[in-house]
Residue frames relative to the residue before (quaternion, step in Angstrom):
aa qw qx qy qz dx dy dz
R 1.0000 0.0000 0.0000 0.0000 0.00 0.00 0.00
A 0.6668 0.5088 -0.3068 0.4499 3.55 0.94 -0.92
L 0.7211 0.4210 -0.2368 0.4967 3.59 1.07 -0.72
R 0.3878 -0.7441 0.4603 0.2901 3.58 1.35 0.04
L 0.3701 0.6990 -0.5099 0.3383 3.54 0.95 0.97
R 0.3607 -0.7151 0.5541 0.2269 3.54 -1.04 0.78
L 0.1103 -0.8176 0.5650 -0.0030 3.54 -0.70 1.15
A 0.1145 -0.7717 0.6225 0.0616 3.57 -1.04 0.83
T 0.2238 -0.7542 0.6046 0.1244 3.56 -1.02 0.88
V 0.0770 -0.8126 0.5772 -0.0248 3.55 -0.66 1.15
V 0.2697 0.7551 -0.5442 0.2467 3.59 -0.09 1.31
G 0.5576 -0.5978 0.4578 0.3494 3.54 -1.24 0.40
G 0.7097 0.4797 -0.3280 0.3983 3.55 -1.30 0.24
V 0.7290 0.2955 -0.2249 0.5750 3.59 1.27 0.03
S 0.7385 -0.4496 0.2792 0.4178 3.55 -1.31 0.32
I 0.3445 -0.7423 0.5372 0.2045 3.57 -0.74 1.04
S 0.6078 0.5714 -0.3637 0.4146 3.59 1.07 -0.64
R 0.6242 0.5263 -0.3407 0.4661 3.59 1.05 -0.69
Q 0.6545 0.5053 -0.3076 0.4708 3.57 1.04 -0.77
V 0.6050 0.5442 -0.3463 0.4668 3.57 1.07 -0.72
R 0.6550 0.5127 -0.3127 0.4587 3.59 0.93 -0.89
A 0.6446 0.5259 -0.3241 0.4504 3.57 0.97 -0.86
L 0.6670 0.4895 -0.3066 0.4706 3.59 0.98 -0.79
R 0.6724 0.4967 -0.3032 0.4574 3.57 0.95 -0.82
D 0.6226 0.5270 -0.3393 0.4685 3.58 1.13 -0.57
G 0.5430 -0.6156 0.3955 0.4120 3.56 1.24 -0.39
A 0.0780 0.7924 -0.5984 0.0889 3.58 -0.78 1.04
E 0.3301 -0.7394 0.5525 0.1975 3.56 -0.90 0.95
V 0.7757 0.1982 -0.0944 0.5917 3.57 1.15 -0.65
V 0.0494 -0.7759 0.6287 0.0152 3.57 -0.90 0.96
V 0.1266 -0.7608 0.6343 0.0527 3.56 -0.85 1.05
A 0.0694 0.8527 -0.4993 0.1372 3.57 -0.38 1.23
T 0.3279 -0.6491 0.6351 0.2605 3.49 -1.40 0.34
P 0.6433 -0.5899 0.3126 0.3747 3.61 -1.01 0.75
G 0.6764 0.5299 -0.3174 0.4011 3.59 0.83 -0.93
R 0.7077 0.4456 -0.2714 0.4763 3.58 0.79 -0.97
L 0.6151 0.5360 -0.3571 0.4548 3.61 1.02 -0.70
K 0.6370 0.5165 -0.3233 0.4721 3.59 0.99 -0.81
D 0.6215 0.5460 -0.3397 0.4474 3.61 0.98 -0.82
L 0.6928 0.4794 -0.2793 0.4606 3.58 0.87 -0.96
I 0.6285 0.5133 -0.3360 0.4782 3.59 1.06 -0.68
D 0.6568 0.5160 -0.3098 0.4544 3.58 0.94 -0.90
R 0.6715 0.4861 -0.2850 0.4812 3.59 1.13 -0.64
G 0.4928 -0.6666 0.4238 0.3650 3.58 1.25 -0.27
D 0.5188 0.6645 -0.3999 0.3597 3.58 1.25 0.25
C 0.7842 0.1631 -0.0975 0.5907 3.60 1.24 -0.14
R 0.0194 0.7697 -0.6378 -0.0208 3.54 -1.21 0.54
L 0.3712 -0.7834 0.4790 0.1378 3.53 -1.13 0.74
D 0.4437 0.7474 -0.4332 0.2383 3.59 1.23 -0.09
Q 0.7339 0.3871 -0.2457 0.5011 3.62 1.18 -0.37
V 0.3664 0.7349 -0.4925 0.2884 3.57 1.24 0.32
G 0.2865 -0.7958 0.5160 0.1357 3.57 -0.82 1.02
V 0.7841 0.1336 -0.0623 0.6028 3.59 1.08 -0.72
T 0.0751 -0.7935 0.6038 0.0151 3.57 -0.81 1.02
V 0.0765 -0.7889 0.6097 0.0086 3.57 -0.83 1.05
L 0.0926 -0.7670 0.6330 0.0502 3.57 -0.85 0.99
D 0.1143 -0.8144 0.5688 0.0140 3.54 -0.43 1.27
E 0.8235 0.1667 -0.1540 0.5200 3.57 -1.21 0.61
A 0.0949 0.8523 -0.5098 0.0679 3.57 0.98 0.83
D 0.6533 0.5170 -0.3345 0.4405 3.61 0.95 -0.77
Q 0.6439 0.5058 -0.3233 0.4745 3.58 1.05 -0.72
M 0.5920 0.5578 -0.3600 0.4569 3.59 1.06 -0.70
A 0.6740 0.4924 -0.2925 0.4666 3.55 0.95 -0.90
D 0.6775 0.5099 -0.2979 0.4386 3.57 0.87 -0.95
M 0.7304 0.4257 -0.2370 0.4787 3.59 1.05 -0.72
G 0.5899 -0.6358 0.3515 0.3525 3.59 1.23 0.22
F 0.4716 0.6965 -0.4292 0.3291 3.59 1.22 0.35
M 0.4156 0.7597 -0.4510 0.2161 3.58 1.21 -0.19
P 0.6398 0.5117 -0.3626 0.4442 3.69 0.88 -0.69
Q 0.6477 0.4985 -0.3231 0.4771 3.62 1.01 -0.77
V 0.6543 0.5257 -0.3183 0.4407 3.57 0.94 -0.89
T 0.6918 0.4682 -0.2951 0.4638 3.59 0.83 -0.92
A 0.6118 0.5433 -0.3533 0.4536 3.61 1.06 -0.68
L 0.6606 0.4852 -0.3044 0.4854 3.59 1.05 -0.73
L 0.6665 0.5033 -0.3128 0.4523 3.59 0.89 -0.88
D 0.6089 0.5601 -0.3533 0.4367 3.59 1.11 -0.60
Q 0.6699 0.5045 -0.2987 0.4555 3.60 1.20 -0.48
V 0.5845 0.5593 -0.3743 0.4532 3.58 1.26 -0.19
G 0.5515 -0.6332 0.4330 0.3278 3.57 -0.94 0.89
P 0.5835 -0.6293 0.3891 0.3348 3.59 -1.09 0.65
D 0.6408 0.4930 -0.3350 0.4839 3.59 1.17 -0.42
G 0.6051 0.5572 -0.4157 0.3880 3.56 -1.23 0.31
Q 0.5594 -0.6202 0.4571 0.3057 3.50 -1.36 -0.02
R 0.0954 -0.7781 0.6185 0.0542 3.55 -1.10 0.75
L 0.0751 -0.7928 0.6048 0.0026 3.55 -0.91 0.98
L 0.1182 -0.7909 0.5996 0.0297 3.54 -0.93 0.96
F 0.1097 -0.7872 0.6061 0.0320 3.56 -0.72 1.10
S 0.1634 0.7903 -0.5685 0.1595 3.56 -0.73 1.04
A 0.4647 -0.6695 0.5004 0.2923 3.55 -1.07 0.74
T 0.7818 0.1246 -0.0685 0.6070 3.57 1.16 -0.60
L 0.2823 -0.7598 0.5632 0.1605 3.56 -1.25 0.43
D 0.4002 0.7248 -0.4703 0.3057 3.56 0.99 0.83
R 0.8269 0.2897 -0.1871 0.4442 3.54 -1.40 -0.03
N 0.8699 -0.0675 0.0391 0.4870 3.59 -0.87 -0.96
I 0.5247 0.6370 -0.4269 0.3698 3.59 1.18 -0.33
D 0.6190 0.5424 -0.3440 0.4521 3.56 1.04 -0.74
L 0.6003 0.5536 -0.3492 0.4597 3.59 1.12 -0.67
L 0.6485 0.5140 -0.3169 0.4634 3.58 0.94 -0.88
V 0.6469 0.5298 -0.3247 0.4421 3.56 0.92 -0.90
R 0.6963 0.4769 -0.2835 0.4553 3.58 0.83 -0.99
R 0.7311 0.4660 -0.2464 0.4331 3.58 0.94 -0.88
Y 0.8369 0.2583 -0.0868 0.4746 3.58 0.88 -0.89
L 0.7158 0.3927 -0.2640 0.5136 3.62 1.14 -0.34
H 0.1625 -0.8063 0.5661 0.0552 3.56 -0.55 1.19
D 0.8338 -0.0688 -0.0145 0.5476 3.54 -0.72 1.15
P 0.1084 0.8601 -0.4949 0.0597 3.61 0.83 0.93
V 0.3008 -0.6995 0.6191 0.1921 3.50 -1.31 0.54
V 0.2643 -0.7798 0.5513 0.1345 3.59 -0.83 0.99
H 0.0600 -0.7677 0.6378 0.0178 3.55 -0.92 0.98
S 0.1338 -0.7896 0.5958 0.0607 3.58 -0.80 1.01
V 0.3567 -0.7535 0.5126 0.2058 3.58 -0.61 1.14
D 0.7969 0.0333 0.0386 0.6019 3.55 1.04 -0.86
P 0.5405 -0.5522 0.4845 0.4101 3.59 -1.15 0.33
A 0.7113 -0.4968 0.2806 0.4106 3.56 -1.19 0.54
A 0.7469 0.3929 -0.2292 0.4851 3.59 0.97 -0.76
G 0.4047 0.7669 -0.4440 0.2257 3.58 1.26 -0.10
A 0.6477 0.5549 -0.3257 0.4082 3.55 1.05 -0.73
V 0.7609 0.3893 -0.2141 0.4728 3.60 1.13 -0.46
T 0.5280 0.6786 -0.4086 0.3062 3.62 1.16 -0.30
T 0.7153 0.4134 -0.2695 0.4947 3.61 1.10 -0.43
M 0.6068 0.5452 -0.3565 0.4556 3.58 1.25 0.28
E 0.3009 -0.6599 0.6431 0.2458 3.49 -1.38 0.37
H 0.1606 -0.7920 0.5849 0.0699 3.57 -0.93 0.91
H 0.0310 -0.8100 0.5846 -0.0350 3.55 -0.80 1.06
L 0.1670 -0.7184 0.6638 0.1240 3.52 -1.15 0.78
L 0.1125 -0.7930 0.5979 0.0331 3.55 -0.67 1.13
H 0.2096 -0.7935 0.5635 0.0943 3.55 -0.37 1.26
V 0.0341 0.8130 -0.5698 0.1144 3.55 -0.67 1.18
H 0.4736 -0.6525 0.5077 0.3035 3.57 -1.13 0.63
D 0.6623 -0.5273 0.3578 0.3941 3.56 -1.14 0.65
A 0.6995 0.5010 -0.2819 0.4245 3.57 0.83 -1.01
D 0.7218 0.4436 -0.2450 0.4715 3.61 1.16 -0.52
K 0.4737 0.7281 -0.4243 0.2556 3.58 1.24 -0.37
H 0.6886 0.4886 -0.3165 0.4324 3.63 0.70 -0.96
A 0.6606 0.5008 -0.3210 0.4581 3.61 0.91 -0.87
A 0.6448 0.5139 -0.3283 0.4608 3.60 1.00 -0.76
V 0.6404 0.5163 -0.3217 0.4689 3.59 0.98 -0.85
T 0.6471 0.5278 -0.3210 0.4469 3.59 0.95 -0.86
E 0.6630 0.4953 -0.3097 0.4683 3.60 0.95 -0.82
I 0.6245 0.5168 -0.3436 0.4743 3.60 1.03 -0.73
A 0.6664 0.5168 -0.3039 0.4433 3.58 0.91 -0.92
A 0.6802 0.4992 -0.2838 0.4555 3.60 1.12 -0.65
R 0.3677 0.7532 -0.4747 0.2684 3.60 1.27 0.11
D 0.5089 -0.6005 0.5095 0.3476 3.54 -1.30 0.21
G 0.7124 0.3621 -0.2861 0.5286 3.57 -0.19 1.26
R 0.5915 -0.6062 0.4082 0.3406 3.55 -1.24 0.42
V 0.0106 -0.7837 0.6209 -0.0131 3.52 -1.21 0.56
I 0.2350 -0.7200 0.6270 0.1823 3.56 -1.21 0.58
L 0.1562 -0.7593 0.6278 0.0703 3.55 -0.92 1.00
F 0.1734 -0.7999 0.5685 0.0827 3.60 -0.67 1.07
L 0.0334 -0.7771 0.6284 -0.0125 3.54 -0.97 0.99
D 0.6324 -0.5868 0.3663 0.3487 3.55 -1.26 0.41
T 0.8303 0.1745 -0.0438 0.5274 3.59 0.88 -0.91
K 0.5935 -0.5834 0.4212 0.3606 3.54 -1.22 0.52
H 0.6221 0.5357 -0.3548 0.4474 3.61 1.06 -0.64
A 0.6441 0.5014 -0.3186 0.4819 3.58 1.00 -0.78
A 0.6338 0.5290 -0.3301 0.4577 3.60 1.02 -0.78
D 0.6636 0.4902 -0.3085 0.4735 3.60 0.92 -0.87
R 0.6563 0.5208 -0.3167 0.4447 3.58 0.94 -0.88
L 0.6730 0.4784 -0.3042 0.4750 3.61 0.90 -0.88
T 0.6130 0.5568 -0.3492 0.4384 3.59 1.00 -0.77
R 0.6584 0.5035 -0.3105 0.4653 3.60 0.92 -0.89
K 0.6657 0.5019 -0.3095 0.4574 3.58 0.95 -0.85
L 0.6525 0.5097 -0.3223 0.4589 3.59 0.97 -0.77
L 0.6376 0.5195 -0.3281 0.4646 3.58 0.96 -0.82
S 0.6631 0.5376 -0.3061 0.4214 3.58 1.00 -0.81
V 0.7423 0.3529 -0.2255 0.5231 3.62 1.20 -0.38
G 0.7023 -0.5290 0.2559 0.4018 3.58 1.20 0.44
V 0.5547 0.5864 -0.4065 0.4281 3.60 1.22 0.30
R 0.3588 -0.7554 0.5128 0.1944 3.57 -0.72 1.09
A 0.1310 0.8209 -0.5275 0.1753 3.53 0.09 1.37
S 0.0314 -0.7701 0.6364 0.0316 3.54 -1.28 0.48
A 0.4019 -0.7313 0.5076 0.2147 3.57 -1.08 0.79
L 0.0769 -0.7658 0.6376 0.0330 3.54 -1.19 0.71
H 0.3003 0.7456 -0.5424 0.2444 3.57 -0.49 1.19
G 0.7276 -0.4778 0.2988 0.3911 3.54 -1.33 0.17
G 0.5906 0.5729 -0.3743 0.4276 3.59 1.23 -0.16
K 0.6035 0.5335 -0.3524 0.4764 3.59 1.29 -0.10
S 0.4901 -0.6278 0.5053 0.3322 3.56 -1.13 0.61
Q 0.6642 -0.5137 0.3519 0.4136 3.57 -1.21 0.37
P 0.6527 0.4897 -0.3460 0.4632 3.67 0.86 -0.71
Q 0.6346 0.5164 -0.3384 0.4649 3.61 1.04 -0.71
R 0.6400 0.5129 -0.3310 0.4668 3.58 0.99 -0.78
N 0.6428 0.5269 -0.3274 0.4494 3.58 0.95 -0.86
R 0.6620 0.5033 -0.3057 0.4636 3.57 0.97 -0.88
T 0.6379 0.5272 -0.3287 0.4551 3.59 0.97 -0.84
L 0.6647 0.4975 -0.3048 0.4667 3.59 0.93 -0.88
A 0.6330 0.5220 -0.3342 0.4638 3.57 1.02 -0.75
Q 0.6405 0.5194 -0.3222 0.4650 3.60 1.00 -0.79
F 0.6573 0.5094 -0.3018 0.4662 3.56 1.04 -0.82
K 0.6863 0.4789 -0.2887 0.4650 3.58 0.90 -0.89
D 0.6923 0.4721 -0.2731 0.4725 3.59 1.11 -0.69
G 0.5348 -0.6533 0.3942 0.3630 3.59 1.25 -0.21
L 0.4431 0.6748 -0.4762 0.3488 3.61 1.22 0.04
V 0.7312 0.2123 -0.1319 0.6348 3.54 1.22 -0.69
T 0.2268 -0.8001 0.5432 0.1154 3.59 -0.85 0.96
V 0.7581 0.2782 -0.1629 0.5668 3.59 1.23 -0.37
L 0.1407 -0.7619 0.6289 0.0642 3.54 -0.80 1.07
V 0.1454 -0.7835 0.6020 0.0517 3.57 -0.60 1.19
A 0.0434 0.8732 -0.4675 0.1309 3.53 -0.08 1.34
T 0.3148 -0.6606 0.6332 0.2521 3.48 -1.39 0.30
N 0.7660 -0.3931 0.2379 0.4496 3.58 -1.26 -0.04
V 0.4579 0.6801 -0.4594 0.3415 3.60 1.23 -0.16
A 0.7272 0.4090 -0.2354 0.4985 3.60 1.15 -0.59
A 0.5118 0.6965 -0.4018 0.3025 3.58 1.26 -0.12
R 0.7618 0.2856 -0.1764 0.5541 3.61 1.19 -0.27
G 0.8424 0.2524 -0.1646 0.4467 3.52 -1.09 0.73
L 0.5950 0.5667 -0.3738 0.4302 3.60 1.24 -0.15
H 0.0257 -0.7949 0.6061 -0.0082 3.56 -0.80 1.02
V 0.0456 0.7602 -0.6453 0.0596 3.54 -0.87 1.06
D 0.4328 -0.7104 0.4894 0.2619 3.57 -0.73 1.04
D 0.8717 0.1126 -0.0764 0.4708 3.54 -1.22 0.70
L 0.3569 0.6769 -0.5493 0.3357 3.57 0.89 0.93
D 0.0923 -0.8617 0.4988 0.0120 3.59 -0.33 1.22
L 0.7786 0.2661 -0.1763 0.5402 3.63 1.21 0.05
V 0.0212 -0.7471 0.6643 -0.0097 3.53 -1.04 0.98
V 0.1193 -0.8059 0.5790 0.0321 3.57 -0.87 0.97
N 0.2336 -0.7311 0.6255 0.1404 3.54 -0.91 0.98
V 0.2126 -0.7798 0.5791 0.1061 3.55 -0.14 1.29
D 0.7247 0.1677 -0.1173 0.6580 3.54 1.16 -0.77
P 0.4454 -0.6848 0.4892 0.3055 3.64 -0.70 0.93
P 0.5084 -0.6582 0.4530 0.3210 3.61 -0.99 0.75
G 0.6341 -0.5832 0.3727 0.3449 3.53 -1.29 0.42
D 0.8090 0.0069 -0.0017 0.5878 3.60 1.08 -0.60
H 0.7045 -0.5059 0.2993 0.3976 3.53 -1.29 0.32
K 0.6011 0.5531 -0.3779 0.4358 3.62 1.09 -0.55
D 0.6389 0.5051 -0.3278 0.4789 3.59 0.99 -0.79
Y 0.6171 0.5455 -0.3477 0.4480 3.57 1.03 -0.74
L 0.6876 0.4858 -0.2906 0.4547 3.57 0.84 -0.95
H 0.6753 0.4795 -0.3113 0.4660 3.59 0.99 -0.73
R 0.6182 0.5147 -0.3529 0.4779 3.58 1.01 -0.69
G 0.6952 0.4808 -0.2790 0.4557 3.56 0.80 -1.01
G 0.6194 0.5903 -0.3304 0.3984 3.56 1.13 -0.64
R 0.5036 0.6248 -0.4438 0.3988 3.60 1.24 0.02
T 0.7053 0.3294 -0.2522 0.5749 3.59 1.23 -0.30
A 0.7691 0.3276 -0.2618 0.4823 3.57 -1.32 0.12
R 0.2216 0.7924 -0.5345 0.1930 3.57 0.93 0.91
A 0.8642 0.1069 -0.0769 0.4856 3.55 -1.22 0.64
G 0.7627 -0.4124 0.2062 0.4536 3.55 0.89 0.96
R 0.5168 0.6270 -0.4351 0.3879 3.59 1.22 -0.06
S 0.5123 -0.6405 0.4734 0.3213 3.56 -1.25 0.33
G 0.0531 0.7928 -0.6056 0.0432 3.54 -1.25 0.42
T 0.3448 -0.7309 0.5582 0.1876 3.53 -1.32 0.29
V 0.1196 -0.7625 0.6333 0.0571 3.53 -1.03 0.90
V 0.0885 -0.8032 0.5890 -0.0102 3.56 -0.70 1.16
T 0.0774 -0.7790 0.6211 0.0375 3.57 -0.96 0.88
L 0.2815 -0.7478 0.5785 0.1641 3.56 -0.77 1.06
V 0.1041 -0.8194 0.5636 -0.0065 3.55 -0.76 1.09
L 0.2625 -0.7474 0.5944 0.1389 3.55 -0.76 1.11
P 0.6917 -0.5028 0.2954 0.4261 3.62 -1.10 0.50
H 0.7161 0.4545 -0.2760 0.4521 3.62 0.90 -0.85
Q 0.6547 0.5252 -0.3086 0.4477 3.61 1.28 -0.19
R 0.4314 0.7551 -0.4380 0.2279 3.59 1.24 -0.28
R 0.6909 0.4902 -0.3044 0.4356 3.58 0.77 -0.98
A 0.6734 0.4975 -0.3036 0.4548 3.60 0.89 -0.93
V 0.6697 0.4942 -0.3067 0.4618 3.61 0.95 -0.82
D 0.6175 0.5296 -0.3511 0.4636 3.61 1.02 -0.71
R 0.6535 0.5004 -0.3135 0.4736 3.58 1.00 -0.80
L 0.6278 0.5383 -0.3296 0.4554 3.59 1.02 -0.83
M 0.6600 0.5044 -0.3119 0.4612 3.61 0.93 -0.86
A 0.6378 0.5193 -0.3298 0.4636 3.56 1.02 -0.77
D 0.6494 0.5127 -0.3156 0.4645 3.59 0.98 -0.83
A 0.6942 0.4639 -0.2694 0.4798 3.58 1.09 -0.73
G 0.4321 -0.7133 0.4538 0.3139 3.60 1.24 -0.20
I 0.5176 0.6431 -0.3972 0.4011 3.57 1.16 0.63
R 0.1721 -0.7485 0.6308 0.1109 3.54 -1.11 0.78
P 0.1242 -0.8481 0.5117 0.0592 3.59 0.07 1.23
H 0.4746 -0.5841 0.5567 0.3516 3.52 -1.36 0.21
A 0.1569 -0.7993 0.5756 0.0722 3.57 -0.92 0.85
A 0.0575 0.7829 -0.6167 0.0588 3.55 -1.09 0.78
R 0.3379 -0.6931 0.5882 0.2439 3.54 -1.20 0.55
I 0.0071 -0.8300 0.5556 -0.0489 3.56 -0.65 1.07
G 0.0817 -0.7474 0.6535 0.0873 3.48 -1.42 0.21
P 0.6972 -0.4495 0.3208 0.4571 3.61 -1.21 0.21
G 0.8159 0.2672 -0.2044 0.4703 3.55 -1.02 0.84
D 0.4786 0.6876 -0.4386 0.3252 3.61 1.23 -0.11
A 0.5385 -0.6216 0.4663 0.3260 3.55 -1.10 0.75
E 0.6359 0.5390 -0.3356 0.4388 3.60 1.04 -0.74
L 0.6154 0.5339 -0.3385 0.4708 3.58 1.07 -0.73
H 0.6594 0.4948 -0.3048 0.4770 3.59 0.99 -0.83
R 0.6491 0.5361 -0.3276 0.4289 3.58 0.94 -0.87
I 0.7231 0.4556 -0.2508 0.4546 3.58 0.89 -0.94
T 0.8341 0.2429 -0.0695 0.4903 3.57 0.86 -1.00
G 0.4485 -0.6682 0.4763 0.3543 3.60 1.16 -0.40
A 0.2647 0.8071 -0.4933 0.1877 3.59 1.26 0.34
R 0.0664 0.7772 -0.6238 0.0491 3.54 -1.15 0.71
T 0.6149 -0.5549 0.4071 0.3851 3.56 -1.26 0.31
P 0.4192 -0.7083 0.4962 0.2765 3.64 -0.81 0.91
S 0.6592 -0.5411 0.3584 0.3799 3.56 -1.26 0.44
G 0.3676 -0.7364 0.4892 0.2885 3.59 1.05 -0.70
V 0.5936 0.5453 -0.3654 0.4655 3.59 1.30 -0.07
P 0.4323 -0.7254 0.4595 0.2752 3.63 -0.49 1.11
V 0.1300 -0.7716 0.6181 0.0755 3.55 -1.13 0.71
V 0.2506 -0.7403 0.6048 0.1528 3.52 -1.30 0.43
V 0.1261 -0.7551 0.6402 0.0638 3.53 -0.95 0.96
A 0.5005 -0.6585 0.4637 0.3177 3.57 -0.76 1.02
A 0.4469 -0.6994 0.4902 0.2661 3.56 -0.77 1.05
P 0.5366 -0.6060 0.4651 0.3586 3.60 -1.01 0.72
A 0.4061 -0.7379 0.4874 0.2300 3.55 -0.71 1.08
A 0.4990 -0.6029 0.5243 0.3355 3.52 -1.23 0.54
E 0.6709 -0.4814 0.3591 0.4349 3.57 -1.24 0.33
P 0.4192 -0.7359 0.4616 0.2638 3.61 -0.60 1.04
A 0.4763 -0.6533 0.5051 0.3021 3.54 -1.09 0.71
R 0.4930 -0.6493 0.4875 0.3126 3.56 -1.09 0.68
P 0.4086 -0.7219 0.4911 0.2660 3.63 -0.64 1.02
P 0.6123 -0.5668 0.3916 0.3880 3.58 -1.10 0.66
G 0.8307 0.2267 -0.1729 0.4782 3.54 -1.01 0.88
A 0.4472 0.6982 -0.4662 0.3085 3.57 1.23 0.02
A 0.5331 -0.6228 0.4650 0.3342 3.52 -1.13 0.67
R 0.0364 0.7851 -0.6180 0.0184 3.52 -1.07 0.68
R 0.5294 -0.6158 0.4736 0.3409 3.51 -1.22 0.50
G 0.2690 0.7476 -0.5741 0.1978 3.52 -1.00 0.77
R 0.6450 -0.5237 0.3810 0.4056 3.51 -1.28 -0.15
G 0.8795 0.0572 -0.0546 0.4692 3.50 -0.89 1.04
G 0.7763 0.4135 -0.2594 0.3988 3.53 -1.39 0.17
R 0.7177 -0.4380 0.3318 0.4278 3.47 -1.43 -0.05
G 0.7482 0.4331 -0.3008 0.4028 3.52 -1.32 0.37
R 0.5677 0.5833 -0.4122 0.4094 3.59 1.15 -0.09
R 0.4101 -0.7147 0.5103 0.2462 3.52 -0.87 0.96
P 0.4793 -0.6529 0.4835 0.3319 3.58 -0.91 0.79
S 0.4115 -0.7150 0.5117 0.2400 3.56 -1.00 0.83
A 0.4132 -0.7065 0.5207 0.2430 3.53 -1.07 0.82
R 0.6754 0.4771 -0.3016 0.4746 3.55 1.22 -0.29
P 0.5694 -0.5804 0.4378 0.3838 3.60 -1.12 0.47
P 0.6046 -0.5576 0.4023 0.4021 3.60 -1.12 0.50
R 0.3993 -0.7178 0.5250 0.2228 3.53 -1.09 0.80
Q 0.4268 -0.6906 0.5231 0.2595 3.53 -1.06 0.82
A 0.4700 -0.6658 0.4975 0.2973 3.57 -0.97 0.83
């Protein structure tokens, strides 16, 4: 906005026609996910041959999630001149392929040493019996202050959210089954304090920033050490301190110990149960009110009312531009 640049966001889960209009109106900056960008190119609504600067963010996650063929197909359409920037938490596996293929004589900039993301955090493994896990999670969620609870699946996240609401905890789920407008609304509720507990899958483990979030809980331990670091990285942002707690069932002990070793972390370990003083000391856990609460569900993207003004080419309803006309 300050630079008076026109920006278009191109992502799935929202109206493609609105994105087409934004591109046709002209955009100097396009922020896109690979799938939707490919859709728009295939439709003839976008092309990349005149792109001057290309930024690939979260490159390691793109590789891990199987997006690399889409990413390389898009990068092949960008002209060879210009600047390319690759942002990645790690430079292993397929990322090295990207570097060799698309970055010529690259310069490496490191924002932090490899362990920098974890040095301002406390890490705790809380060993709990299967029968006590849900009650312990509920007490943690009822703490005074915001918390993100990470689970493996969207169904588990929805189920826990319903249970927390039923005992008086203001919780909302964030996962890939929600549309982008619903996710945006949920995050706004969390940042504004209307929701105090975000029950999330790995969709929220990267790129999410919430000020003064001091606790992240792995209700389900992550699959590998990179996921652990990204989940934990939602707290202790910008040098602040924070706590990362992982609940460990008896059959998970060996796998979690190996994960911690891979992450280079020496966590504090404790055996806990519901109501324990140690659980309260580490997480601020307390007994929920037991009075059910209702959080307004994030609304779907509203439909455009008939006859409503919209931006577009020519005719009535177009907002006058504050900028001078651009020369072709």
